[in-house]
Kinemage of the C-alpha trace (Angstrom):
@kinemage 1
@onewidth
@group {chain A} dominant
@subgroup {mainchain}
@vectorlist {calphas} color= white
{ca met a 1} P 76.081 -48.070 -12.908
{ca ala a 2} L 79.467 -49.134 -11.429
{ca ile a 3} L 79.618 -52.264 -9.280
{ca val a 4} L 81.673 -51.857 -6.082
{ca arg a 5} L 84.045 -54.788 -5.684
{ca lys a 6} L 85.938 -53.556 -2.576
{ca asn a 7} L 86.070 -56.088 0.262
{ca leu a 8} L 83.759 -58.512 -1.637
{ca ser a 9} L 84.641 -62.066 -2.499
{ca pro a 10} L 84.468 -63.169 -6.127
{ca gly a 11} L 81.288 -65.214 -5.338
{ca ala a 12} L 79.566 -62.250 -3.767
{ca val a 13} L 80.421 -60.097 -6.730
{ca leu a 14} L 79.007 -62.697 -9.099
{ca phe a 15} L 75.793 -63.005 -7.048
{ca ala a 16} L 75.293 -59.229 -6.964
{ca thr a 17} L 75.823 -59.007 -10.689
{ca met a 18} L 73.258 -61.744 -11.374
{ca cys a 19} L 70.670 -60.039 -9.177
{ca ala a 20} L 71.096 -56.754 -11.015
{ca leu a 21} L 70.714 -58.422 -14.410
{ca gly a 22} L 67.629 -60.290 -13.215
{ca ala a 23} L 66.031 -57.066 -12.024
{ca leu a 24} L 66.668 -55.446 -15.385
{ca met a 25} L 65.147 -58.411 -17.254
{ca leu a 26} L 61.999 -58.396 -15.058
{ca ala a 27} L 61.557 -54.701 -15.649
{ca ala a 28} L 61.835 -55.220 -19.401
{ca cys a 29} L 59.256 -58.066 -19.443
{ca ala a 30} L 56.675 -56.423 -17.163
{ca lys a 31} L 53.344 -55.729 -18.919
{ca pro a 32} L 52.399 -52.082 -19.117
{ca arg a 33} L 49.233 -51.114 -17.288
{ca pro a 34} L 46.294 -50.744 -19.724
{ca ile a 35} L 44.973 -47.263 -20.357
{ca pro a 36} L 41.314 -47.130 -19.220
{ca leu a 37} L 38.926 -46.840 -22.168
{ca val a 38} L 35.919 -44.543 -21.850
{ca val a 39} L 33.032 -46.149 -23.826
{ca glu a 40} L 29.920 -44.063 -24.298
{ca ala a 41} L 26.655 -45.993 -23.980
{ca ala a 42} L 24.750 -46.260 -27.269
{ca ala a 43} L 21.675 -44.068 -27.437
{ca pro a 44} L 18.496 -46.163 -27.010
{ca asp a 45} L 16.533 -46.890 -30.168
{ca pro a 46} L 13.480 -44.571 -29.969
{ca leu a 47} L 11.240 -47.139 -31.705
{ca ile a 48} L 12.183 -49.863 -29.218
{ca thr a 49} L 11.656 -47.374 -26.396
{ca ala a 50} L 8.162 -46.543 -27.702
{ca ile a 51} L 7.247 -50.234 -27.980
{ca ser a 52} L 8.533 -50.969 -24.474
{ca arg a 53} L 6.487 -48.072 -23.069
{ca val a 54} L 3.345 -49.432 -24.721
{ca glu a 55} L 3.967 -53.012 -23.556
{ca glu a 56} L 5.296 -52.149 -20.093
{ca asp a 57} L 3.829 -54.216 -17.251
{ca arg a 58} L 1.282 -52.071 -15.397
{ca gly a 59} L 1.314 -54.264 -12.303
{ca glu a 60} L -2.462 -54.668 -12.550
{ca ala a 61} L -5.149 -56.106 -14.794
{ca thr a 62} L -5.131 -54.776 -18.349
{ca gly a 63} L -7.133 -55.082 -21.550
{ca arg a 64} L -10.350 -57.064 -21.240
{ca leu a 65} L -9.327 -58.261 -17.753
{ca ala a 66} L -9.480 -54.730 -16.384
{ca val a 67} L -12.722 -53.582 -14.791
{ca val a 68} L -13.778 -50.481 -16.737
{ca gln a 69} L -16.813 -48.258 -17.136
{ca val a 70} L -17.736 -48.205 -20.817
{ca pro a 71} L -19.563 -44.957 -21.654
{ca leu a 72} L -22.899 -45.278 -23.399
{ca glu a 73} L -21.397 -43.498 -26.409
{ca leu a 74} L -18.951 -46.375 -26.952
{ca lys a 75} L -21.554 -49.134 -26.751
{ca his a 76} L -23.679 -50.529 -29.552
{ca tyr a 77} L -26.952 -48.831 -30.359
{ca gly a 78} L -30.192 -50.684 -29.580
{ca asp a 79} L -30.355 -51.304 -33.324
{ca arg a 80} L -26.852 -52.632 -33.992
{ca arg a 81} L -27.114 -51.838 -37.690
{ca leu a 82} L -26.868 -48.138 -36.893
{ca phe a 83} L -23.162 -48.286 -36.064
{ca leu a 84} L -22.125 -49.284 -39.586
{ca ala a 85} L -24.949 -47.309 -41.186
{ca val a 86} L -23.633 -44.025 -39.778
{ca gln a 87} L -20.203 -44.717 -41.257
{ca leu a 88} L -21.668 -45.956 -44.532
{ca ala a 89} L -23.651 -42.727 -44.848
{ca glu a 90} L -20.435 -40.752 -44.417
{ca gly a 91} L -18.714 -42.934 -46.991
{ca arg a 92} L -21.469 -42.225 -49.483
{ca arg a 93} L -21.123 -38.521 -48.746
{ca leu a 94} L -17.553 -38.891 -50.026
{ca asn a 95} L -19.017 -39.956 -53.409
{ca lys a 96} L -17.615 -43.496 -53.079
{ca asp a 97} L -14.124 -42.023 -53.052
{ca val a 98} L -12.623 -45.173 -51.568
{ca pro a 99} L -9.757 -47.388 -52.812
{ca arg a 100} L -11.022 -50.744 -54.066
{ca asp a 101} L -7.484 -52.112 -54.336
{ca phe a 102} L -3.921 -51.127 -53.460
{ca thr a 103} L -3.442 -49.637 -56.917
{ca glu a 104} L -6.284 -47.171 -56.365
{ca leu a 105} L -4.971 -46.434 -52.877
{ca ala a 106} L -1.557 -45.633 -54.364
{ca glu a 107} L -3.216 -43.364 -56.937
{ca met a 108} L -5.135 -41.494 -54.225
{ca ile a 109} L -1.968 -41.111 -52.157
{ca gly a 110} L -0.208 -39.709 -55.193
{ca ala a 111} L -3.066 -37.228 -55.613
{ca gly a 112} L -2.602 -36.056 -52.018
{ca arg a 113} L -5.923 -37.315 -50.616
{ca phe a 114} L -4.206 -39.195 -47.823
{ca val a 115} L -1.334 -38.293 -45.514
{ca glu a 116} L 1.177 -40.698 -44.022
{ca met a 117} L 1.310 -41.366 -40.306
{ca glu a 118} L 4.830 -41.590 -38.950
{ca arg a 119} L 5.776 -45.022 -37.636
{ca phe a 120} L 6.041 -43.442 -34.208
{ca ser a 121} L 6.312 -40.112 -32.425
{ca asp a 122} L 6.380 -38.953 -28.820
{ca asn a 123} L 2.601 -39.324 -28.754
{ca his a 124} L 1.724 -42.350 -30.905
{ca leu a 125} L 2.962 -45.717 -32.192
{ca leu a 126} L 1.763 -47.678 -35.222
{ca tyr a 127} L 1.573 -51.061 -33.529
{ca gly a 128} L 1.174 -53.878 -36.052
{ca val a 129} L -0.343 -51.783 -38.846
{ca gly a 130} L -0.409 -53.938 -41.987
{ca glu a 131} L 0.712 -57.088 -40.193
{ca lys a 132} L -1.553 -59.194 -42.433
{ca ala a 133} L -0.030 -57.772 -45.629
{ca thr a 134} L 1.047 -60.428 -48.127
{ca asp a 135} L 3.929 -60.570 -50.598
{ca gly a 136} L 1.794 -61.596 -53.575
{ca leu a 137} L 1.310 -59.674 -56.790
{ca phe a 138} L -0.676 -56.463 -56.617
{ca thr a 139} L -4.116 -56.726 -58.171
{ca his a 140} L -6.764 -54.831 -60.103
{ca tyr a 141} L -10.320 -55.002 -58.730
{ca asp a 142} L -12.910 -56.191 -61.227
{ca ala a 143} L -16.386 -55.052 -60.179
{ca ala a 144} L -18.139 -57.369 -62.637
{ca thr a 145} L -16.809 -60.514 -60.947
{ca asn a 146} L -16.086 -58.933 -57.541
{ca gly a 147} L -12.624 -60.424 -57.952
{ca asp a 148} L -8.988 -59.430 -58.148
{ca val a 149} L -6.878 -59.615 -61.303
{ca pro a 150} L -3.096 -59.988 -60.756
{ca leu a 151} L -0.906 -57.225 -62.184
{ca tyr a 152} L 2.103 -58.635 -64.057
{ca pro a 153} L 5.162 -56.647 -65.163
{ca gly a 154} L 4.531 -57.790 -68.730
{ca tyr a 155} L 2.778 -60.294 -70.987
{ca glu a 156} L 5.521 -62.921 -70.691
{ca glu a 157} L 5.117 -63.078 -66.915
{ca phe a 158} L 1.370 -63.463 -67.344
{ca arg a 159} L 1.818 -66.208 -69.939
{ca ser a 160} L 4.139 -68.159 -67.658
{ca asp a 161} L 1.645 -68.116 -64.781
{ca phe a 162} L -1.238 -68.873 -67.146
{ca ile a 163} L 0.478 -72.070 -68.306
{ca lys a 164} L 1.161 -73.091 -64.685
{ca leu a 165} L -2.481 -72.459 -63.820
{ca thr a 166} L -3.627 -74.613 -66.747
{ca leu a 167} L -1.391 -77.471 -65.608
{ca ser a 168} L -2.614 -77.171 -62.020
{ca ile a 169} L -6.241 -77.452 -63.210
{ca glu a 170} L -5.405 -80.668 -65.046
{ca gln a 171} L -3.699 -82.028 -61.938
{ca leu a 172} L -6.717 -81.161 -59.789
{ca lys a 173} L -9.044 -82.909 -62.220
{ca thr a 174} L -6.838 -86.010 -62.188
{ca glu a 175} L -6.728 -85.923 -58.398
{ca ser a 176} L -10.523 -85.637 -58.193
{ca ala a 177} L -11.003 -88.573 -60.542
{ca gln a 178} L -8.645 -90.749 -58.478
{ca leu a 179} L -10.395 -89.805 -55.232
{ca glu a 180} L -13.790 -90.571 -56.734
{ca arg a 181} L -12.621 -94.013 -57.921
{ca gln a 182} L -11.235 -94.718 -54.477
{ca phe a 183} L -14.524 -93.639 -52.907
{ca arg a 184} L -16.527 -95.984 -55.159
{ca ile a 185} L -14.483 -99.048 -54.231
{ca thr a 186} L -14.420 -98.272 -50.494
{ca asp a 187} L -16.730 -100.501 -48.467
{ca arg a 188} L -19.818 -98.666 -47.218
{ca arg a 189} L -19.111 -99.963 -43.721
{ca glu a 190} L -15.889 -97.887 -43.637
{ca arg a 191} L -17.787 -94.724 -42.881
{ca ala a 192} L -14.886 -92.725 -41.486
{ca lys a 193} L -12.755 -93.421 -44.541
{ca arg a 194} L -15.592 -92.574 -46.920
{ca gln a 195} L -16.288 -89.295 -45.102
{ca ala a 196} L -12.604 -88.373 -45.282
{ca leu a 197} L -12.594 -89.129 -49.012
{ca leu a 198} L -15.706 -87.019 -49.543
{ca arg a 199} L -14.036 -84.069 -47.813
{ca glu a 200} L -10.987 -84.450 -50.058
{ca ile a 201} L -13.183 -84.712 -53.153
{ca asn a 202} L -15.064 -81.520 -52.208
{ca arg a 203} L -11.823 -79.689 -51.480
{ca ser a 204} L -10.343 -80.742 -54.830
{ca arg a 205} L -13.501 -79.762 -56.712
{ca lys a 206} L -13.643 -76.338 -55.062
{ca ser a 207} L -9.979 -75.720 -55.861
{ca ser a 208} L -10.575 -76.745 -59.464
{ca val a 209} L -13.600 -74.442 -59.810
{ca ala a 210} L -11.680 -71.519 -58.310
{ca ala a 211} L -8.707 -72.155 -60.611
{ca glu a 212} L -10.982 -72.339 -63.654
{ca lys a 213} L -12.570 -69.034 -62.639
{ca asn a 214} L -9.153 -67.387 -62.251
{ca lys a 215} L -8.063 -68.718 -65.626
{ca lys a 216} L -11.178 -67.332 -67.291
{ca val a 217} L -10.678 -63.888 -65.728
{ca leu a 218} L -6.966 -63.787 -66.653
{ca asp a 219} L -7.743 -64.780 -70.221
{ca ala a 220} L -10.478 -62.142 -70.481
{ca phe a 221} L -8.199 -59.328 -69.279
{ca tyr a 222} L -4.771 -60.146 -70.681
{ca asn a 223} L -5.956 -61.234 -74.109
{ca asp a 224} L -8.183 -58.203 -74.554
{ca pro a 225} L -6.056 -55.290 -75.916
{ca lys a 226} L -8.089 -52.584 -74.163
{ca arg a 227} L -8.103 -54.309 -70.804
{ca tyr a 228} L -4.463 -55.296 -71.106
{ca lys a 229} L -3.560 -51.658 -71.716
{ca glu a 230} L -5.504 -50.671 -68.586
{ca leu a 231} L -3.654 -53.247 -66.477
{ca thr a 232} L -0.218 -52.239 -67.729
{ca ser a 233} L -1.064 -48.583 -67.078
{ca glu a 234} L -2.025 -49.389 -63.484
{ca tyr a 235} L 1.152 -51.395 -62.972
{ca arg a 236} L 3.220 -48.495 -64.335
{ca glu a 237} L 1.558 -46.019 -61.951
{ca leu a 238} L 2.207 -48.330 -59.021
{ca thr a 239} L 5.833 -48.779 -60.108
{ca asp a 240} L 6.321 -45.019 -60.344
{ca leu a 241} L 5.049 -44.544 -56.797
{ca ala a 242} L 7.152 -47.455 -55.526
{ca ala a 243} L 10.277 -45.961 -57.092
{ca gly a 244} L 10.365 -43.066 -54.658
{ca leu a 245} L 7.830 -43.116 -51.841
{ca gly a 246} L 9.122 -40.816 -49.144
{ca gly a 247} L 12.755 -41.363 -50.052
{ca arg a 248} L 12.560 -45.157 -50.258
{ca ser a 249} L 12.148 -47.351 -53.329
{ca tyr a 250} L 10.442 -50.742 -53.657
{ca asp a 251} L 11.090 -53.368 -56.354
{ca leu a 252} L 7.711 -54.826 -57.331
{ca thr a 253} L 9.354 -57.948 -58.771
{ca lys a 254} L 10.417 -58.966 -55.236
{ca gly a 255} L 7.907 -60.442 -52.818
{ca glu a 256} L 9.301 -58.855 -49.651
{ca asp a 257} L 9.367 -55.429 -51.298
{ca arg a 258} L 5.716 -55.855 -52.287
{ca arg a 259} L 4.843 -56.736 -48.700
{ca gln a 260} L 6.753 -53.757 -47.316
{ca leu a 261} L 5.090 -51.420 -49.814
{ca arg a 262} L 1.662 -52.703 -48.762
{ca ile a 263} L 2.519 -52.007 -45.122
{ca arg a 264} L 3.659 -48.529 -46.092
{ca leu a 265} L 0.455 -47.787 -48.022
{ca leu a 266} L -1.616 -48.958 -45.060
{ca ser a 267} L 0.101 -46.324 -42.901
{ca phe a 268} L -1.851 -43.522 -44.573
{ca ile a 269} L -5.025 -41.801 -43.396
{ca arg a 270} L -7.187 -38.839 -44.363
{ca pro a 271} L -5.989 -35.529 -42.892
{ca glu a 272} L -9.240 -35.014 -40.954
{ca ala a 273} L -8.889 -38.379 -39.205
{ca arg a 274} L -5.192 -37.782 -38.569
{ca asp a 275} L -6.040 -34.587 -36.685
{ca val a 276} L -8.478 -36.462 -34.444
{ca leu a 277} L -5.997 -39.284 -33.850
{ca leu a 278} L -3.214 -36.891 -32.881
{ca glu a 279} L -5.543 -34.989 -30.562
{ca ile a 280} L -6.435 -38.197 -28.702
{ca ala a 281} L -2.794 -39.317 -28.674
{ca ala a 282} L -1.555 -36.016 -27.236
{ca ser a 283} L -4.142 -36.110 -24.467
{ca tyr a 284} L -3.272 -39.724 -23.589
{ca lys a 285} L 0.479 -38.991 -23.597
{ca thr a 286} L 0.024 -35.958 -21.318
{ca lys a 287} L -1.978 -38.036 -18.852
{ca phe a 288} L 0.017 -41.303 -18.824
{ca asn a 289} L 3.342 -40.490 -20.515
{ca arg a 290} L 2.945 -43.297 -23.040
{ca pro a 291} L 2.508 -43.268 -26.826
{ca leu a 292} L -0.944 -44.243 -28.075
{ca pro a 293} L -0.852 -47.651 -29.878
{ca val a 294} L -2.762 -47.660 -33.188
{ca thr a 295} L -3.243 -50.919 -35.090
{ca ser a 296} L -5.177 -49.941 -38.208
{ca leu a 297} L -5.617 -46.922 -40.461
{ca val a 298} L -6.773 -46.941 -44.091
{ca arg a 299} L -7.450 -50.268 -45.800
{ca ser a 300} L -7.818 -50.966 -49.489
{ca gly a 301} L -10.783 -53.048 -50.598
{ca asp a 302} L -8.656 -56.099 -51.434
{ca tyr a 303} L -6.878 -55.917 -48.067
{ca gln a 304} L -10.279 -55.694 -46.353
{ca arg a 305} L -11.429 -58.831 -48.193
{ca his a 306} L -8.216 -60.574 -47.175
{ca leu a 307} L -8.866 -59.668 -43.524
{ca arg a 308} L -12.371 -61.117 -43.735
{ca glu a 309} L -10.792 -64.536 -44.212
{ca thr a 310} L -9.320 -64.470 -40.691
{ca asn a 311} L -11.186 -61.711 -38.848
{ca lys a 312} L -14.967 -61.868 -38.652
{ca asn a 313} L -15.009 -58.308 -37.256
{ca ala a 314} L -13.685 -56.876 -40.528
{ca ala a 315} L -16.695 -55.178 -42.095
{ca ala a 316} L -18.114 -56.625 -45.300
{ca asn a 317} L -20.640 -53.897 -46.146
{ca val a 318} L -20.611 -51.875 -49.368
{ca ile a 319} L -18.179 -49.256 -48.035
{ca pro a 320} L -16.225 -50.714 -45.086
{ca pro a 321} L -15.298 -47.865 -42.672
{ca his a 322} L -11.531 -48.285 -42.943
{ca thr a 323} L -11.575 -47.990 -46.748
{ca thr a 324} L -12.706 -44.369 -46.365
{ca gly a 325} L -9.437 -43.519 -44.604
{ca leu a 326} L -11.457 -41.908 -41.802
{ca ala a 327} L -11.245 -44.821 -39.345
{ca phe a 328} L -8.505 -45.963 -36.992
{ca asp a 329} L -8.264 -48.550 -34.220
{ca ile a 330} L -6.672 -47.967 -30.801
{ca tyr a 331} L -5.173 -51.024 -29.074
{ca asp a 332} L -5.982 -51.210 -25.347
{ca tyr a 333} L -4.614 -54.716 -24.639
{ca phe a 334} L -1.780 -53.387 -22.440
{ca met a 335} L -3.788 -50.566 -20.855
{ca ser a 336} L -4.892 -50.485 -17.229
{ca ala a 337} L -8.437 -49.596 -16.178
{ca pro a 338} L -7.583 -45.905 -15.522
{ca glu a 339} L -5.993 -45.627 -18.983
{ca gln a 340} L -8.950 -47.205 -20.734
{ca asp a 341} L -11.509 -45.193 -18.770
{ca tyr a 342} L -9.705 -41.955 -19.577
{ca leu a 343} L -9.444 -42.752 -23.292
{ca met a 344} L -13.071 -43.799 -23.564
{ca gln a 345} L -14.233 -40.623 -21.824
{ca glu a 346} L -12.185 -38.515 -24.238
{ca ile a 347} L -13.623 -40.319 -27.270
{ca ala a 348} L -17.148 -40.255 -25.801
{ca arg a 349} L -16.845 -36.480 -25.488
{ca met a 350} L -15.930 -36.264 -29.183
{ca lys a 351} L -18.851 -38.480 -30.145
{ca ala a 352} L -21.282 -36.451 -28.041
{ca ser a 353} L -20.201 -33.330 -29.908
{ca gly a 354} L -20.826 -35.071 -33.269
{ca arg a 355} L -17.199 -35.281 -34.380
{ca val a 356} L -16.776 -39.071 -34.437
{ca glu a 357} L -18.525 -42.425 -34.387
{ca ala a 358} L -16.935 -44.911 -31.981
{ca leu a 359} L -17.229 -48.350 -30.424
{ca arg a 360} L -15.312 -50.298 -27.795
{ca glu a 361} L -14.907 -53.638 -29.537
{ca gln a 362} L -14.589 -57.027 -27.858
{ca arg a 363} L -11.100 -57.659 -29.188
{ca asp a 364} L -8.995 -55.172 -27.240
{ca his a 365} L -9.688 -52.288 -29.603
{ca ile a 366} L -11.509 -48.984 -29.652
{ca his a 367} L -12.742 -48.176 -33.142
{ca val a 368} L -12.890 -44.471 -33.996
{ca phe a 369} L -14.380 -42.992 -37.175
{ca ala a 370} L -13.868 -39.260 -37.771
{ca phe a 371} L -16.433 -37.355 -39.834
{ca ala a 372} L -14.763 -35.519 -42.697
{ca asp a 373} L -16.311 -32.116 -41.987
{ca gly a 374} L -16.606 -32.590 -38.229
{ca arg a 375} L -20.332 -33.344 -38.190
{ca arg a 376} L -22.443 -36.482 -38.137
{ca pro a 377} L -24.431 -37.398 -41.293
{ca asp a 378} L -28.111 -36.421 -41.202
{ca asp a 379} L -30.748 -38.920 -40.130
{ca ala a 380} L -32.141 -39.320 -43.638
{ca ser a 381} L -28.756 -40.419 -44.971
{ca ile a 382} L -28.328 -42.850 -42.085
{ca ser a 383} L -31.818 -44.299 -42.632
{ca gln a 384} L -31.063 -44.757 -46.315
{ca ala a 385} L -27.784 -46.468 -45.471
{ca ile a 386} L -29.479 -48.858 -43.079
{ca gly a 387} L -32.166 -49.651 -45.603
{ca lys a 388} L -35.048 -48.080 -43.735
{ca lys a 389} L -37.867 -46.584 -45.742
{ca gln a 390} L -40.005 -43.864 -44.340
{ca asp a 391} L -43.601 -44.910 -43.927
{ca thr a 392} L -45.714 -43.101 -46.533
{ca arg a 393} L -48.823 -43.124 -44.357
{ca ala a 394} L -46.941 -41.633 -41.415
{ca arg a 395} L -45.653 -38.822 -43.624
{ca lys a 396} L -49.172 -38.100 -44.912
{ca asn a 397} L -50.560 -38.028 -41.381
{ca ala a 398} L -47.806 -35.642 -40.302
{ca lys a 399} L -48.592 -33.400 -43.245
{ca met a 400} L -52.316 -33.389 -42.399
{ca arg a 401} L -51.546 -32.435 -38.794
{ca arg a 402} L -49.469 -29.478 -39.989
{ca thr a 403} L -52.322 -28.257 -42.183
């Protein structure tokens, strides 16, 4: 661009030139306007969505605080023993086909006797299933001692733990002896101190007795060739299942993997019970547009015993209902009165038709037990399960009346 110098003084020309250069420099340094970025919102996690729907504030009383009408079918019988007896009779009808430990549960899953419940679907959510699962070694149930025998990958692992157990027993004995000496020299007038020492002595003695019992059982199994072969076979079967359960593998030498595998195994249920669960869940979802929260499905015998340590409601009878794989628990803690009333009416209808046994428990749960063939066990089986014996004289009198 030419600069016109006609009729301009040298100073004016210089000023005009400087202005033009300044304008060019400003244009060169100006920041370009950013191009707007279009960021698509991430799709919501369906699991988190399901949990939020279950836990969503109802704006009214929920759980045990809600005023509900519990149907007669979901209350205890006059004879409270009947509730468990009905389920025990059904368990016996299954020919004791229940898993006494996680190893047996894994074997039954491998044989196709149980089906896995998805973690969640549009209609249901497994809410805390297996939350009490531990990361300890899997075990073999020993009926003779009613105890659990740890399953080790090999003899060396057993031997290492056996030596540690032996040392711990010696330490407990030394500790007990020291506490007893301290108790003897403590003045009788220091009652509080003596009582505290007695509690410590009893605790140490109990721990020592338990450790001695465990040592005896371990020695009897791992140093007996036949029993050792049985244990290694069970561990191998469990390892095979863990290597490819539904597309995921679990390393049994790692504690967290053992815990996750336990949770996974506890997510199974018998097909007949699954059908009932899904029927209830679909009805609840249609009515309230929420997934049905389920907190418990099948339980192995050792997991049931573990629950008994913290939950007095966990059944301790010969065949606990959940070990059959026919029982499941619905969590109503977040549910309003209309939700609970609707669910209980649906389940009461099923019970009235003989398809399930059920109870609204006092810990925010509704326990449902589905009968394998869709019918309630006969009265004779239930009486046998409860321990009732028919009166011989009454039977004779009835026979005489018929004749």
